[in-house]
C-alpha positions as CSV (number, residue, x, y, z in Angstrom):
1,M,73.9,-2.4,-22.5
2,Y,71.7,0.6,-22.1
3,K,70.0,-0.1,-25.5
4,I,69.2,-3.7,-24.4
5,F,67.8,-2.5,-21.1
6,M,65.6,0.1,-22.8
7,L,64.3,-2.4,-25.3
8,I,63.4,-4.9,-22.6
9,A,61.9,-2.2,-20.3
10,L,59.8,-0.6,-23.1
11,S,58.6,-4.1,-24.3
12,V,57.5,-5.0,-20.7
13,L,55.8,-1.6,-20.4
14,A,53.9,-2.0,-23.7
15,I,52.8,-5.5,-22.8
16,G,51.6,-4.2,-19.4
17,W,49.5,-1.5,-20.9
18,I,48.0,-3.9,-23.5
19,A,47.1,-6.3,-20.7
20,Y,45.6,-3.5,-18.6
21,T,43.5,-2.3,-21.5
22,L,42.2,-5.8,-22.3
23,W,41.4,-6.4,-18.6
24,M,39.5,-3.1,-18.3
25,R,37.5,-3.8,-21.5
26,K,36.6,-7.2,-20.0
27,I,35.3,-5.6,-16.8
28,Y,33.5,-2.9,-18.7
29,E,31.6,-5.6,-20.8
30,E,30.7,-7.6,-17.7
31,E,29.3,-4.5,-16.0
32,K,27.4,-3.6,-19.1
33,K,25.7,-7.0,-19.0
34,T,25.0,-7.2,-15.3
35,G,25.1,-3.6,-14.1
36,R,27.0,-2.3,-11.2
37,P,26.1,-3.7,-7.8
38,K,24.5,-1.1,-5.5
39,S,25.4,-1.1,-1.8
40,E,22.9,-0.6,0.9
41,R,24.6,2.6,2.0
42,L,24.2,4.0,-1.5
43,Q,20.6,3.1,-1.7
44,K,20.0,4.6,1.7
45,T,21.7,7.8,0.8
46,K,19.7,8.1,-2.4
47,S,16.4,7.6,-0.6
48,E,17.4,10.2,2.0
49,V,18.2,12.7,-0.8
50,V,14.8,12.0,-2.4
51,D,13.0,12.5,0.9
52,W,14.9,15.8,1.4
53,A,14.0,16.9,-2.1
54,K,10.3,16.2,-1.5
55,K,10.5,18.1,1.8
56,M,12.1,21.1,0.1
57,A,9.5,21.0,-2.6
58,K,6.8,21.5,0.0
59,F,8.7,24.2,1.8
60,E,7.2,27.6,1.8
61,P,9.3,30.6,2.9
62,P,8.0,32.7,5.7
63,T,5.9,35.6,4.6
64,R,7.2,39.2,5.1
65,K,5.3,41.6,7.2
66,K,3.5,44.3,5.4
67,T,5.3,47.6,5.2
68,E,2.5,49.4,7.0
69,D,3.1,47.2,10.1
70,R,6.8,48.0,9.9
71,K,6.1,51.7,9.6
72,Q,3.8,51.7,12.6
73,K,6.3,49.8,14.7
74,T,9.0,52.3,13.7
75,E,6.8,55.2,14.6
76,D,6.0,53.6,18.0
77,R,9.6,53.0,18.6
78,E,10.5,56.6,17.8
79,K,7.8,58.0,20.1
80,K,9.1,55.9,23.0
81,Q,12.6,57.0,22.3
82,A,11.5,60.7,22.3
83,E,9.6,60.2,25.6
84,R,12.7,58.7,27.2
85,D,15.0,61.5,25.8
86,Q,12.8,64.3,27.2
87,P,14.1,65.7,30.5
88,K,11.8,65.3,33.4
89,N,10.5,68.5,35.0
90,D,9.9,67.9,38.7
């Protein structure tokens, strides 16, 4: 009984895989001829990505301040800190 069941089940499974393969090949050939349809949402997203890429191509990072300016600010800050730290003589 088990042998008969297995023969039938395996035959049905093999036929199913063959049918699936033929069906997928048919769909693949149809898409090859006509191309895949593109939805509005996909086209909108692609255009948004292209716009963003153009915007990023034009982007210029902010310039860093010169080290001389930073040194001067640091010195000024240190002077102010020293003035605050000195005890007041009244």
